[in-house]
C-alpha positions as CSV (number, residue, x, y, z in Angstrom):
1,M,141.3,134.3,134.3
2,Q,144.5,132.4,133.5
3,T,145.5,130.6,136.7
4,L,143.2,128.2,138.6
5,T,144.3,126.9,142.0
6,I,142.8,123.7,143.4
7,L,143.1,123.3,147.1
8,G,142.6,119.6,148.0
9,G,144.3,118.8,144.7
10,G,145.2,115.3,145.9
11,S,141.5,114.3,146.0
12,A,140.3,111.4,143.9
13,Y,137.8,113.9,142.4
14,T,140.6,116.0,140.9
15,P,141.2,113.9,137.8
16,G,137.5,114.1,136.8
17,L,137.7,117.9,137.3
18,L,140.8,118.1,135.1
19,Q,139.1,116.0,132.4
20,A,136.2,118.4,132.4
21,L,138.5,121.4,132.2
22,I,140.3,119.7,129.2
23,A,137.0,119.0,127.5
24,H,136.1,122.7,127.6
25,A,139.6,124.1,127.2
26,G,138.7,126.0,124.1
27,E,136.2,128.1,126.1
28,L,138.5,128.8,129.0
29,P,141.4,131.3,129.1
30,L,143.3,129.0,131.5
31,T,147.1,128.6,131.1
32,T,147.9,127.1,134.5
33,V,146.3,124.8,137.0
34,R,148.0,124.6,140.4
35,L,147.4,121.7,142.7
36,Y,147.9,122.0,146.5
37,D,147.2,119.4,149.2
38,T,148.5,118.7,152.7
39,D,148.5,114.9,151.7
40,A,151.8,114.8,149.8
41,D,151.5,111.2,148.8
42,H,148.1,111.4,147.2
43,L,149.0,114.8,145.7
44,A,152.0,113.2,143.9
45,I,149.8,110.4,142.5
46,V,147.1,112.9,141.2
47,A,149.7,115.3,139.9
48,R,151.4,112.6,137.8
49,L,148.1,111.6,136.3
50,T,146.7,115.1,135.6
51,R,150.0,116.4,134.1
52,A,149.9,113.5,131.7
53,L,146.3,114.2,130.8
54,A,147.0,117.9,130.2
55,Q,150.2,117.2,128.2
56,Q,148.4,114.7,126.0
57,A,145.6,117.1,125.3
58,G,148.1,120.0,124.6
59,V,146.2,122.5,126.9
60,F,147.2,124.2,130.1
61,K,150.1,123.2,132.3
62,V,149.6,121.5,135.7
63,E,151.8,122.6,138.6
64,V,152.2,121.5,142.2
65,A,152.6,124.2,144.8
66,P,154.7,123.5,147.9
67,T,152.8,125.8,150.2
68,L,149.3,127.4,150.5
69,E,150.8,130.8,149.9
70,A,152.6,129.7,146.7
71,A,149.4,128.0,145.5
72,I,147.3,131.2,145.9
73,A,149.7,134.0,144.9
74,G,148.6,135.6,141.7
75,A,145.7,133.1,141.1
76,D,142.6,134.2,139.4
77,L,140.3,131.4,140.7
78,V,140.8,129.4,143.8
79,L,138.7,126.2,144.2
80,N,138.5,125.1,147.8
81,S,137.6,121.3,147.9
82,T,139.5,120.4,151.0
83,R,138.4,118.0,153.8
84,P,140.0,118.9,157.1
85,G,140.5,115.8,159.2
86,G,140.0,113.5,156.2
87,L,137.9,110.4,156.2
88,A,139.0,109.6,159.8
89,A,137.2,112.7,161.0
90,R,134.3,112.1,158.7
91,R,133.7,108.7,160.4
92,I,133.3,110.5,163.7
93,D,130.9,112.9,162.1
94,E,128.8,110.0,161.1
95,T,129.0,107.9,164.3
96,L,129.2,110.4,167.2
97,P,125.6,111.6,166.8
98,L,124.3,108.0,166.8
99,E,125.5,107.8,170.4
100,F,122.7,110.3,171.2
101,G,120.0,108.7,168.9
102,L,120.5,111.3,166.1
103,P,121.4,110.8,162.4
104,G,125.1,110.7,161.6
105,Q,125.7,112.7,158.5
106,E,128.6,114.9,157.3
107,T,126.7,118.0,156.3
108,V,123.4,118.0,158.2
109,G,122.7,117.7,161.9
110,P,125.5,117.5,164.5
111,G,128.0,115.8,162.1
112,G,127.7,118.8,159.8
113,F,128.4,121.1,162.8
114,F,131.5,119.3,163.8
115,F,132.7,119.3,160.1
116,A,132.1,123.1,160.1
117,L,134.3,123.5,163.2
118,R,137.1,122.0,161.1
119,S,136.3,123.5,157.7
120,V,135.5,127.2,158.5
121,P,138.9,128.1,160.2
122,E,140.7,126.6,157.2
123,A,138.5,128.4,154.7
124,L,139.1,131.7,156.6
125,R,142.8,131.1,156.4
126,V,142.5,130.7,152.7
127,A,140.5,133.9,152.5
128,A,143.2,135.8,154.4
129,V,145.9,134.6,152.1
130,M,143.8,135.4,149.0
131,Q,143.2,138.9,150.3
132,A,146.9,139.4,150.7
133,L,148.3,137.6,147.7
134,A,145.4,137.4,145.2
135,P,143.0,140.2,146.1
136,D,141.1,140.1,142.7
137,A,140.6,136.3,142.7
138,I,137.3,134.5,143.2
139,L,137.0,131.7,145.7
140,L,134.8,128.8,144.6
141,N,133.9,127.0,147.8
142,Y,133.2,123.3,147.4
143,T,134.2,122.5,151.0
144,N,131.3,121.2,153.2
145,P,129.1,122.0,154.9
146,S,128.8,124.4,152.0
147,N,126.1,126.6,153.5
148,I,128.0,127.2,156.8
149,V,131.4,127.6,155.2
150,T,130.2,130.0,152.5
151,Q,128.2,132.0,155.2
152,A,131.4,132.4,157.3
153,L,133.3,133.6,154.2
154,A,130.6,136.0,153.2
155,D,130.4,137.3,156.8
156,R,134.1,137.9,156.8
157,G,134.1,139.8,153.6
158,G,137.3,141.0,151.8
159,I,137.1,138.5,148.9
160,R,134.6,137.3,146.4
161,V,133.1,133.9,147.2
162,I,130.7,131.5,145.4
163,G,129.4,128.4,147.1
164,L,129.1,125.3,144.9
165,C,126.9,122.2,145.4
166,D,125.8,119.8,142.6
167,Q,123.1,118.1,144.7
168,S,120.2,119.8,142.8
169,D,121.5,118.2,139.6
170,E,122.0,114.9,141.2
171,D,118.4,115.0,142.6
172,L,116.9,116.0,139.3
173,L,118.9,113.4,137.3
174,A,117.7,110.7,139.8
175,L,114.1,111.8,139.1
176,C,114.6,111.6,135.4
177,H,116.0,108.1,135.7
178,A,113.2,107.0,138.0
179,L,110.6,108.3,135.5
180,G,112.4,106.7,132.6
181,R,112.8,110.1,130.9
182,P,115.9,111.6,129.1
183,A,118.2,113.6,131.4
184,R,116.8,116.9,130.3
185,Y,115.2,119.1,132.9
186,T,114.7,122.7,134.1
187,F,113.6,123.9,137.6
188,C,113.6,126.7,140.1
189,C,114.7,126.4,143.7
190,N,114.7,128.1,147.0
191,G,116.1,127.3,150.4
192,L,119.4,126.7,152.1
193,N,122.0,124.2,151.0
194,H,120.8,120.7,151.5
195,A,117.4,122.1,152.6
196,T,116.0,123.4,149.3
197,W,112.7,122.8,147.4
198,Y,112.6,122.5,143.6
199,S,109.5,123.8,141.8
200,D,108.4,124.6,138.3
201,V,110.1,121.3,137.3
202,L,110.0,120.3,133.7
203,I,111.3,116.8,132.8
204,D,112.1,116.6,129.1
205,G,109.7,119.5,128.7
206,V,106.8,117.9,130.6
207,P,105.7,119.4,133.9
208,L,106.2,117.2,137.0
209,A,102.5,116.5,137.9
210,S,101.1,113.5,139.7
211,I,103.8,111.1,140.9
212,S,103.3,107.3,140.9
213,A,103.2,105.7,144.3
214,T,105.4,102.9,142.8
215,L,108.1,105.2,141.5
216,A,111.4,103.4,142.2
217,P,114.8,105.0,142.8
218,P,117.6,104.5,140.2
219,D,119.1,101.0,140.2
220,D,122.6,102.1,140.9
221,Y,121.6,103.8,144.2
222,D,123.0,102.3,147.4
223,D,120.7,101.6,150.3
224,E,121.1,105.1,151.9
225,H,120.3,106.9,148.7
226,K,117.3,104.6,148.1
227,L,116.0,105.6,151.5
228,R,116.5,109.3,150.8
229,F,114.7,108.9,147.4
230,A,111.7,107.1,149.0
231,L,111.3,109.7,151.7
232,S,111.7,112.5,149.1
233,L,108.9,110.9,147.1
234,A,106.7,110.9,150.3
235,L,107.4,114.6,150.8
236,A,106.7,115.4,147.2
237,R,103.2,113.8,147.4
238,D,102.4,116.0,150.4
239,H,103.6,119.1,148.6
240,A,102.1,119.3,145.1
241,G,104.3,120.9,142.5
242,Y,107.5,120.6,144.6
243,W,110.3,118.1,144.9
244,P,112.6,118.2,147.9
245,N,116.4,118.2,148.1
246,S,117.2,114.6,149.1
247,Y,119.0,115.7,152.3
248,L,115.9,117.3,153.6
249,P,114.5,114.0,154.9
250,Y,117.3,113.8,157.5
251,Y,115.5,116.6,159.3
252,L,112.0,115.3,158.9
253,Y,112.5,111.5,159.3
254,P,115.6,111.3,161.6
255,Q,114.9,108.0,163.1
256,A,114.7,106.3,159.7
257,F,118.4,107.2,159.2
258,V,119.4,106.2,162.7
259,A,117.9,102.8,162.0
260,H,119.6,102.6,158.7
261,A,123.0,103.5,160.1
262,E,122.6,100.9,162.9
263,Q,121.9,98.3,160.3
264,H,124.5,99.2,157.6
265,G,127.2,101.1,159.4
266,P,128.6,104.6,158.5
267,R,128.9,105.5,154.8
268,S,132.5,106.7,155.4
269,D,133.6,103.1,155.6
270,V,132.4,102.5,152.0
271,V,134.1,105.7,150.8
272,A,137.4,104.8,152.5
273,A,137.4,101.4,150.9
274,S,136.7,102.9,147.5
275,L,139.5,105.4,147.8
276,D,142.0,102.7,148.9
277,K,141.2,100.8,145.8
278,Y,141.4,103.9,143.6
279,Y,144.9,104.9,144.7
280,A,146.2,101.3,144.9
281,H,145.0,100.6,141.3
282,F,146.6,103.8,140.0
283,E,149.9,103.0,141.6
284,A,149.9,99.5,140.4
285,E,148.8,100.2,136.8
286,G,150.3,103.7,136.3
287,R,147.1,105.0,134.8
288,R,143.7,106.2,135.9
289,P,141.4,103.3,136.8
290,R,137.8,103.2,135.6
291,P,136.2,101.9,138.8
292,Q,132.6,100.7,139.0
293,L,132.3,101.9,142.5
294,K,129.2,103.8,143.7
295,F,131.5,106.3,145.6
296,F,132.5,107.8,142.3
297,R,129.0,108.4,141.1
298,G,129.2,112.1,142.0
299,S,132.7,112.9,140.9
300,A,131.8,113.8,137.4
301,G,129.1,116.1,138.7
302,F,131.6,118.0,140.8
303,G,133.9,118.5,137.9
304,D,131.1,119.4,135.5
305,L,129.7,122.0,138.0
306,A,133.0,123.7,138.8
307,V,133.8,123.9,135.1
308,T,130.3,125.2,134.2
309,V,130.8,128.0,136.8
310,I,134.3,128.8,135.4
311,R,132.9,128.8,131.8
312,A,130.1,131.1,132.9
313,L,132.5,133.5,134.6
314,A,134.5,133.8,131.3
315,S,131.4,134.1,129.1
316,S,129.7,137.2,127.7
317,T,126.4,135.3,127.6
318,P,124.7,134.8,131.0
319,H,124.4,131.2,132.2
320,E,121.6,130.2,134.6
321,L,123.1,128.2,137.5
322,V,122.1,127.1,141.0
323,L,124.7,128.6,143.4
324,N,125.1,129.4,147.1
325,L,125.3,133.2,147.6
326,P,124.1,135.9,149.9
327,N,120.4,136.4,149.3
328,L,120.5,140.1,148.4
329,G,116.7,140.1,147.7
330,A,116.3,136.9,145.8
331,T,113.8,135.6,148.3
332,A,111.8,137.2,151.1
333,A,112.0,133.9,153.1
334,F,115.5,134.7,154.4
335,A,117.5,137.7,155.6
336,H,119.2,139.9,153.0
337,D,122.7,138.7,153.9
338,T,121.9,135.0,154.6
339,V,123.6,132.6,152.1
340,V,120.8,130.9,150.2
341,E,120.8,128.3,147.4
342,T,118.9,129.6,144.4
343,R,119.1,130.2,140.7
344,V,121.2,133.1,139.3
345,R,122.6,134.4,136.0
346,V,126.4,134.3,135.8
347,S,128.7,135.9,133.2
348,R,131.9,137.9,133.1
349,A,129.8,140.9,133.8
350,G,128.9,139.5,137.2
351,I,126.1,137.6,139.0
352,E,122.5,138.6,138.8
353,R,120.0,137.2,141.3
354,M,116.8,135.8,139.9
355,V,113.5,136.0,141.9
356,A,113.2,132.7,143.8
357,P,109.8,130.8,144.0
358,R,107.9,130.6,147.2
359,L,108.7,127.9,149.7
360,P,106.0,125.4,150.7
361,T,104.1,127.0,153.5
362,S,104.6,124.1,155.8
363,F,108.4,124.5,155.5
364,Y,108.7,128.1,156.7
365,G,109.1,127.2,160.4
366,L,111.9,124.7,159.7
367,A,113.5,127.1,157.2
368,K,113.8,129.8,159.8
369,Q,115.3,127.3,162.3
370,L,117.9,126.3,159.8
371,E,118.7,129.8,158.9
372,R,119.3,130.7,162.5
373,Y,121.5,127.6,162.9
374,Q,123.5,128.4,159.8
375,R,124.2,132.0,160.9
376,L,125.1,131.0,164.5
377,S,127.3,128.1,163.3
378,A,129.2,130.3,160.9
379,K,130.0,132.7,163.7
380,A,130.8,130.0,166.3
381,A,133.1,128.1,163.9
382,A,134.8,131.3,162.9
383,G,136.1,131.9,166.4
384,G,133.2,131.8,168.9
385,D,133.7,130.8,172.5
386,S,132.4,127.5,174.0
387,Q,129.1,129.2,174.9
388,A,128.7,130.3,171.2
389,R,129.3,126.7,170.1
390,V,126.7,125.3,172.5
391,A,124.2,127.8,171.4
392,A,124.8,127.1,167.7
393,L,124.7,123.4,168.0
394,A,121.5,123.6,170.1
395,A,119.9,125.7,167.3
396,N,120.2,122.7,165.0
397,P,116.6,121.3,164.7
398,L,117.9,117.8,165.4
399,V,119.5,118.8,168.7
400,G,117.3,121.5,170.1
401,K,118.5,121.7,173.7
402,P,121.6,123.4,175.1
403,L,122.2,120.5,177.6
404,L,122.3,118.0,174.8
405,A,124.5,120.2,172.7
406,S,126.9,120.6,175.6
407,R,127.1,116.8,176.1
408,M,127.8,116.3,172.4
409,L,130.5,118.9,172.3
410,S,132.2,117.4,175.4
411,L,132.3,114.0,173.7
412,A,133.5,115.6,170.5
413,S,136.5,117.2,172.2
414,E,137.6,113.7,173.3
415,C,136.9,112.0,169.9
416,Y,138.3,114.6,167.5
417,G,141.3,115.7,169.5
418,G,143.5,118.1,167.6
419,W,141.1,118.1,164.6
420,L,138.9,120.6,166.3
421,E,140.4,124.0,167.1
422,A,139.9,124.8,170.8
423,A,137.3,127.5,171.5
424,P,138.7,130.7,173.0
């Protein structure tokens, strides 16, 4: 496990990932980290920074690959953190559904479906190159929507794939902060990515019991995250012993998010402004800025999770992690080959599924709807025809009707242009 390739290496998240890799370099057998990105300008900025960080620490070397094939050839690990279409396409993800009175979000709902139509074909191209040039490598997928992309990769076969998402840690950390407790927690989970339930939660060794009606979200949360926290709290009170993934409220309280977007605008505008400041500051100062921008709140979590998985894969001692993987008997709630998000044990010997807890009874109906949507979307995005796309989008619980799905896809073909591959 000597060579790690980072696809999307020009991202503002990459320096945080490299810092996490450097911090744990003694536990990792890495000798080379390769960066590849289609955005040459941002890649050059990030490469200069990360090379300097690695050289100063005296650890692995950082290379820039000129092509996807050169980036993947002979790699041991490939981290896919790309965003096809960039923030311009994300803005459409977050605004197009609002035209139909539905929440605009980049992973759940129609926005997530349109993101999948861009992400899945690219991920499958990566898988094909890996199978040809790095057949023993492991693909760590951090590209969203993680459940659909990882499902499409698992359905394809031919390579080993692990889906990553740090949302469970973000949700539990938020709960610790809201309760005024140290950031020490354990939990179990079951569900699909961004539609999971946490149970058997211990906060600093204390079971999560009755929850105060006045529990407030963390102070540094923006308005959208505060709304998600408040609605998660309402769901937790109705499901004793459980805490929901903070994306689940999009499916259960959609109009609250429509109203929020109408008042505050799309989140992508905030992200774009933050990124502009990040790169401009680095270019001006010649060093990594330390921005106090809410956008960067999750960047350390991404680096920590990816490095934690890499450390686990290199360790003789099993690490318990929450990952997105084919079910393979972890839970009876979903089909054997459906990609689920649940706790597993990871070591260099392999990945062992742990028995997942039961889902809340009231959630089973929505869980089956979301499973069907995930499976249909993975197939449609991998090369399905226009009818398959309509059927998949209509299966999304927020859409529900083929006629509405057809109208949304028609508008999408106008708005996204070349960012969406044409259906056969």
